[in-house]
C-alpha positions as CSV (number, residue, x, y, z in Angstrom):
1,X,-17.3,-53.4,-60.8
2,X,-16.4,-51.2,-63.9
3,X,-18.0,-48.4,-61.4
4,X,-15.4,-49.6,-58.2
5,X,-12.5,-49.6,-60.5
6,X,-13.3,-45.9,-62.2
7,X,-14.0,-44.7,-58.6
8,X,-10.6,-46.1,-57.8
9,X,-8.8,-44.9,-60.6
10,X,-9.9,-41.4,-60.4
11,X,-9.2,-41.7,-56.5
12,X,-5.7,-42.4,-56.7
13,X,-5.5,-39.7,-59.8
14,X,-6.9,-37.5,-57.5
15,X,-4.8,-37.8,-54.6
16,X,-1.2,-37.9,-56.6
17,X,-2.4,-34.8,-58.6
18,X,-3.5,-33.2,-55.6
19,X,-0.5,-33.8,-53.6
20,X,1.7,-32.9,-56.6
21,X,0.1,-29.5,-57.2
22,X,0.1,-28.6,-53.3
23,X,4.0,-29.7,-53.3
24,X,6.0,-26.4,-52.9
25,X,3.2,-24.1,-53.0
26,X,2.4,-25.8,-49.2
27,X,5.5,-25.7,-47.8
28,X,6.0,-22.0,-48.8
29,X,2.9,-21.1,-47.5
30,X,3.3,-23.4,-43.9
31,X,7.0,-21.7,-43.3
32,X,5.6,-18.3,-44.0
33,X,2.3,-18.8,-41.7
34,X,5.0,-20.1,-39.0
35,X,7.2,-17.2,-39.5
36,X,4.3,-15.1,-38.8
37,X,3.1,-16.8,-35.9
38,X,6.9,-16.8,-35.0
39,X,6.5,-13.0,-34.7
40,X,4.3,-13.8,-31.6
41,X,5.8,-16.6,-30.4
42,X,9.3,-17.6,-29.7
43,X,9.0,-21.4,-29.8
44,X,7.4,-20.9,-33.2
45,X,10.0,-18.7,-34.4
46,X,12.5,-21.4,-33.2
47,X,11.0,-24.0,-34.6
48,X,10.6,-22.4,-38.1
49,X,14.4,-21.1,-38.0
50,X,15.5,-24.8,-36.9
51,X,13.5,-26.3,-40.0
52,X,14.7,-23.9,-42.6
53,X,18.1,-24.1,-41.0
54,X,17.3,-28.7,-41.6
55,X,16.5,-28.1,-44.8
56,X,19.4,-25.9,-45.7
57,X,21.8,-28.6,-44.2
58,X,20.2,-31.7,-46.4
59,X,20.2,-29.3,-49.4
60,X,23.8,-28.5,-49.1
61,X,24.7,-32.2,-48.2
62,X,22.7,-33.2,-51.4
63,X,24.4,-30.8,-53.7
64,X,28.2,-31.5,-52.3
65,X,27.7,-35.0,-52.6
66,X,26.1,-35.3,-56.1
67,X,28.1,-32.9,-57.3
68,X,31.2,-35.0,-56.6
69,X,29.1,-38.1,-58.2
70,X,28.9,-35.9,-61.1
71,X,32.8,-35.1,-61.2
72,X,33.4,-39.0,-60.7
73,X,31.2,-40.7,-63.2
74,X,29.8,-40.5,-66.7
75,X,26.0,-40.2,-66.4
76,X,25.4,-43.4,-68.1
77,X,27.5,-45.2,-64.9
78,X,25.5,-43.0,-63.0
79,X,22.2,-44.2,-64.2
80,X,23.3,-47.9,-64.5
81,X,25.7,-49.4,-62.8
82,X,25.9,-47.1,-59.9
83,X,22.4,-46.9,-59.3
84,X,22.4,-50.6,-59.5
85,X,25.2,-51.1,-56.7
86,X,23.2,-48.3,-55.0
87,X,19.8,-51.1,-55.0
88,X,22.1,-53.7,-53.6
89,X,23.5,-52.0,-51.2
90,X,20.3,-50.8,-49.7
91,X,18.1,-54.2,-50.4
92,X,20.8,-56.5,-48.9
93,X,20.9,-53.8,-45.8
94,X,17.5,-54.0,-45.1
95,X,17.5,-57.3,-44.8
96,X,20.1,-57.9,-42.1
97,X,17.7,-57.1,-39.3
98,X,15.2,-59.4,-40.2
99,X,17.8,-62.0,-40.7
100,X,19.0,-61.1,-37.0
101,X,16.0,-61.5,-35.7
102,X,15.8,-65.3,-37.0
103,X,18.5,-66.2,-35.2
104,X,17.0,-64.8,-31.7
105,X,14.3,-67.0,-30.6
106,X,13.4,-63.8,-28.5
107,X,11.8,-62.2,-31.5
108,X,10.1,-65.6,-32.6
109,X,7.0,-64.2,-30.9
110,X,6.5,-61.6,-33.2
111,X,6.9,-64.2,-36.0
112,X,3.3,-64.1,-38.2
113,X,3.9,-67.9,-39.3
114,X,5.8,-69.0,-35.9
115,X,5.8,-72.5,-36.8
116,X,7.4,-72.0,-40.3
117,X,11.3,-71.2,-40.6
118,X,13.5,-71.0,-43.7
119,X,16.1,-73.4,-44.0
120,X,19.5,-72.1,-44.4
121,X,19.4,-74.2,-47.5
122,X,16.7,-72.7,-48.8
123,X,17.8,-69.0,-48.1
124,X,20.9,-69.9,-50.2
125,X,18.9,-70.9,-52.8
126,X,17.2,-67.7,-52.9
127,X,20.2,-65.6,-52.6
128,X,21.8,-67.3,-55.3
129,X,19.4,-67.1,-57.9
130,X,18.1,-63.6,-56.5
131,X,22.0,-62.3,-57.4
132,X,21.7,-64.3,-61.1
133,X,18.3,-62.3,-61.6
134,X,19.6,-58.9,-60.1
135,X,22.9,-59.3,-62.8
136,X,20.8,-59.8,-65.4
137,X,18.0,-58.8,-65.5
138,X,17.5,-55.5,-63.3
139,X,21.0,-54.6,-64.4
140,X,20.0,-54.4,-68.1
141,X,17.0,-52.4,-67.2
142,X,18.7,-50.0,-64.8
143,X,21.1,-49.4,-68.2
144,X,18.2,-49.2,-70.6
145,X,16.9,-46.1,-68.3
146,X,19.9,-44.2,-69.2
147,X,18.4,-44.1,-72.9
148,X,14.7,-44.1,-71.8
149,X,14.8,-41.4,-69.1
150,X,15.7,-38.1,-71.3
151,X,12.1,-38.7,-73.3
152,X,10.5,-38.0,-69.8
153,X,12.7,-35.1,-68.9
154,X,14.6,-36.9,-66.6
155,X,17.7,-35.5,-65.4
156,X,21.0,-36.1,-63.7
157,X,22.1,-32.5,-63.7
158,X,23.4,-30.4,-60.5
159,X,21.3,-27.3,-61.3
160,X,18.2,-29.5,-61.6
161,X,18.4,-31.0,-58.2
162,X,15.4,-31.2,-56.4
163,X,14.6,-29.6,-52.8
164,X,14.5,-31.7,-50.0
165,X,11.1,-30.3,-49.1
166,X,9.5,-32.2,-52.3
167,X,10.4,-35.7,-50.4
168,X,7.6,-35.0,-48.4
169,X,4.9,-34.8,-50.9
170,X,7.0,-36.7,-53.6
171,X,7.1,-40.5,-51.7
172,X,3.9,-40.4,-50.1
173,X,2.7,-40.2,-54.4
174,X,5.0,-42.7,-55.4
175,X,3.7,-45.0,-53.0
176,X,0.3,-44.4,-54.1
177,X,1.2,-44.3,-57.5
178,X,3.0,-47.7,-57.0
179,X,0.3,-49.9,-54.8
180,X,-2.5,-49.1,-57.5
181,X,-0.6,-50.1,-60.3
182,X,1.0,-53.2,-58.5
183,X,-2.6,-54.3,-57.6
184,X,-3.7,-54.7,-60.8
185,X,-0.8,-56.4,-62.4
186,X,-0.3,-58.8,-59.1
187,X,-4.0,-59.8,-59.3
188,X,-3.8,-60.5,-63.8
189,X,-0.6,-62.7,-62.5
190,X,-3.0,-64.9,-60.3
191,X,-5.2,-65.6,-62.9
192,X,-5.5,-69.6,-63.5
193,X,-4.4,-69.3,-67.0
194,X,-1.3,-66.8,-66.3
195,X,-0.1,-68.1,-62.4
196,X,1.8,-70.9,-63.4
197,X,4.0,-69.3,-66.0
198,X,5.5,-66.5,-64.2
199,X,4.2,-65.9,-60.7
200,X,4.6,-69.6,-59.1
201,X,7.8,-68.4,-59.0
202,X,7.7,-65.8,-56.3
203,X,5.5,-68.4,-54.2
204,X,8.0,-71.0,-53.9
205,X,8.2,-69.5,-50.5
206,X,4.7,-69.6,-48.4
207,X,6.4,-68.2,-45.5
208,X,8.2,-65.6,-46.8
209,X,11.9,-63.6,-45.7
210,X,13.2,-60.0,-46.3
211,X,15.3,-61.3,-49.6
212,X,12.9,-63.5,-51.2
213,X,10.8,-59.9,-51.9
214,X,12.3,-59.5,-55.8
215,X,12.4,-63.5,-56.1
216,X,10.5,-63.6,-59.1
217,X,10.2,-64.4,-62.7
218,X,12.2,-61.9,-64.9
219,X,8.9,-61.1,-66.9
220,X,7.4,-60.1,-63.3
221,X,10.2,-57.9,-62.4
222,X,10.2,-56.3,-65.9
223,X,6.5,-55.4,-65.3
224,X,6.5,-54.7,-61.9
225,X,9.5,-52.8,-62.3
226,X,7.6,-50.1,-64.3
227,X,5.2,-49.5,-61.4
228,X,8.5,-48.5,-59.1
229,X,9.2,-45.9,-61.8
230,X,6.2,-44.4,-62.9
231,X,6.5,-42.1,-59.8
232,X,9.3,-40.2,-60.5
233,X,9.0,-40.0,-64.2
234,X,6.1,-38.1,-64.2
235,X,6.7,-36.3,-60.6
236,X,10.2,-35.9,-60.0
237,X,12.6,-36.0,-63.3
238,X,15.6,-36.4,-61.0
239,X,17.9,-39.6,-60.3
240,X,18.3,-38.1,-56.9
241,X,14.5,-38.3,-56.6
242,X,14.5,-42.0,-57.6
243,X,17.5,-43.0,-55.2
244,X,15.4,-41.4,-52.3
245,X,12.3,-43.2,-53.6
246,X,14.6,-46.7,-54.2
247,X,15.2,-46.1,-50.4
248,X,11.8,-46.4,-49.1
249,X,10.4,-48.6,-51.5
250,X,13.0,-51.6,-50.9
251,X,12.8,-50.7,-46.9
252,X,8.8,-51.3,-47.6
253,X,9.1,-54.4,-49.6
254,X,11.6,-55.9,-47.7
255,X,9.5,-55.4,-44.4
256,X,6.7,-57.0,-46.6
257,X,8.2,-60.3,-46.6
258,X,10.2,-60.0,-43.6
259,X,7.7,-62.6,-41.6
260,X,7.3,-60.6,-38.7
261,X,5.3,-57.8,-37.0
262,X,7.0,-56.1,-34.4
263,X,5.2,-53.6,-32.5
264,X,7.8,-51.1,-32.7
265,X,7.8,-50.9,-36.2
266,X,7.5,-47.0,-36.9
267,X,5.3,-48.2,-40.3
268,X,2.7,-49.5,-37.6
269,X,2.0,-45.9,-37.2
270,X,0.8,-45.0,-40.6
271,X,-3.0,-45.4,-41.7
272,X,-3.8,-48.2,-43.9
273,X,-0.2,-49.5,-44.2
274,X,-0.7,-53.2,-44.9
275,X,2.8,-54.3,-44.3
276,X,4.0,-57.7,-43.2
277,X,0.9,-58.5,-41.6
278,X,-0.9,-58.4,-45.2
279,X,1.6,-59.3,-47.7
280,X,2.0,-62.6,-45.4
281,X,-1.3,-63.7,-45.1
282,X,-1.3,-63.6,-49.4
283,X,1.7,-65.8,-49.4
284,X,0.2,-68.2,-47.2
285,X,-3.0,-68.6,-48.9
286,X,-2.2,-67.7,-52.5
287,X,-5.2,-65.7,-52.6
288,X,-5.8,-61.7,-51.8
289,X,-5.1,-59.3,-50.6
290,X,-3.0,-58.3,-53.8
291,X,-1.6,-54.8,-52.8
292,X,1.6,-54.3,-52.4
293,X,1.8,-50.9,-50.1
294,X,-1.3,-50.5,-48.8
295,X,-4.7,-51.7,-47.6
296,X,-7.6,-50.0,-49.2
297,X,-7.7,-51.3,-52.8
298,X,-8.3,-55.1,-51.5
299,X,-11.2,-53.3,-49.1
300,X,-12.6,-51.5,-52.6
301,X,-12.5,-54.7,-54.4
302,X,-13.5,-57.0,-52.0
303,X,-10.1,-59.0,-52.2
304,X,-9.8,-59.4,-48.6
305,X,-12.6,-61.0,-46.8
306,X,-10.2,-64.3,-46.4
307,X,-7.7,-61.8,-44.5
308,X,-10.1,-59.7,-42.7
309,X,-11.5,-63.3,-41.2
310,X,-8.1,-63.8,-39.8
311,X,-7.4,-60.3,-38.3
312,X,-10.8,-60.4,-36.7
313,X,-10.0,-64.2,-35.2
314,X,-6.3,-62.7,-34.1
315,X,-8.2,-59.8,-32.4
316,X,-10.5,-62.2,-30.2
317,X,-13.1,-62.6,-32.6
318,X,-14.1,-58.5,-33.4
319,X,-12.8,-56.8,-36.4
320,X,-11.2,-53.4,-35.8
321,X,-13.8,-50.7,-36.2
322,X,-11.2,-48.5,-37.6
323,X,-10.9,-50.9,-40.7
324,X,-8.8,-50.8,-43.1
325,X,-7.0,-47.9,-41.9
326,X,-6.3,-50.1,-38.6
327,X,-6.7,-53.5,-38.5
328,X,-3.5,-55.9,-36.6
329,X,-4.3,-58.6,-34.0
330,X,-1.9,-60.5,-32.4
331,X,1.0,-61.5,-34.9
332,X,-0.6,-65.1,-34.6
333,X,-2.5,-67.5,-32.6
334,X,0.1,-68.4,-29.8
335,X,0.7,-64.5,-29.1
336,X,-3.1,-64.2,-28.9
337,X,-3.5,-67.1,-26.3
338,X,-0.5,-65.9,-24.7
339,X,-2.3,-62.1,-24.4
340,X,-5.2,-63.8,-23.3
341,X,-3.7,-65.7,-20.6
342,X,-1.8,-62.6,-19.4
343,X,-4.9,-60.7,-19.4
344,X,-6.6,-63.0,-16.9
345,X,-3.9,-63.1,-14.4
346,X,-3.9,-59.7,-14.3
347,X,-7.9,-59.5,-13.9
């Protein structure tokens, strides 16, 4: 077991460092090669010019918006209240599509726990408690970040703005770091001597819904929040990068708790992405899998056995040959039965 932990930790660090070291050099090498190829191909030349043009436009837009923000607000306000307001806007905005799905019968065929639906009273109770937690726990943490960030070389300065190309490697690295950190903290919170004091709050919802993603005990909010900040603190060092990262991180965690496995979700194309299928099973059974984003930690440490058996059932009794990179079966038992019935008719 210890050897597995060491191996996985080394793997995570290696991936993060490799992606980090390769960041700008890899992009510049790619663009220079494309430019060289462009001399032989009009198509490649056009593609390269387009990519660089888009990058310049995005960088210019970021610089313009950030310049206006710096002119209007004190750095403390940007790092604290403004970032908090941004968080609320993205978080509740990310919930809206999933909330809309709950109102239409058409989407229920992709509901993972099809027989379970949160009541209006349950949702309202969650929202009220969540807002209290955000105001009295997350907002103070965000205020404190202003004083802690400089010790890590974190900046809000206009001249230190990151290039948009950096986001292409930073966001994946942040997901890898957060996922590994989350796995071990989350697994610890499920220890029988700890669970009832902290993590039990989050598991009040056996069939999760999007807004319940951050519904948790203050202690859990604090320690899991650290995992979200680790990547930016070590590999980014600018508030703009943190905002970009928060956008994707909040979309991901709301999706995980959405309760839906829709076929057109772009994240279905990402290998090892756990998504709502992975995390919904955790809420239903209270045991593994424990990861927040990917499937590999649970696979590596053997905390996905029940999940694998369940997914095999939803695939008609056969596990995916590409597990854990690809694993999804039907969203639920009823969907599997309907698929089989349709297949029979076609035969």
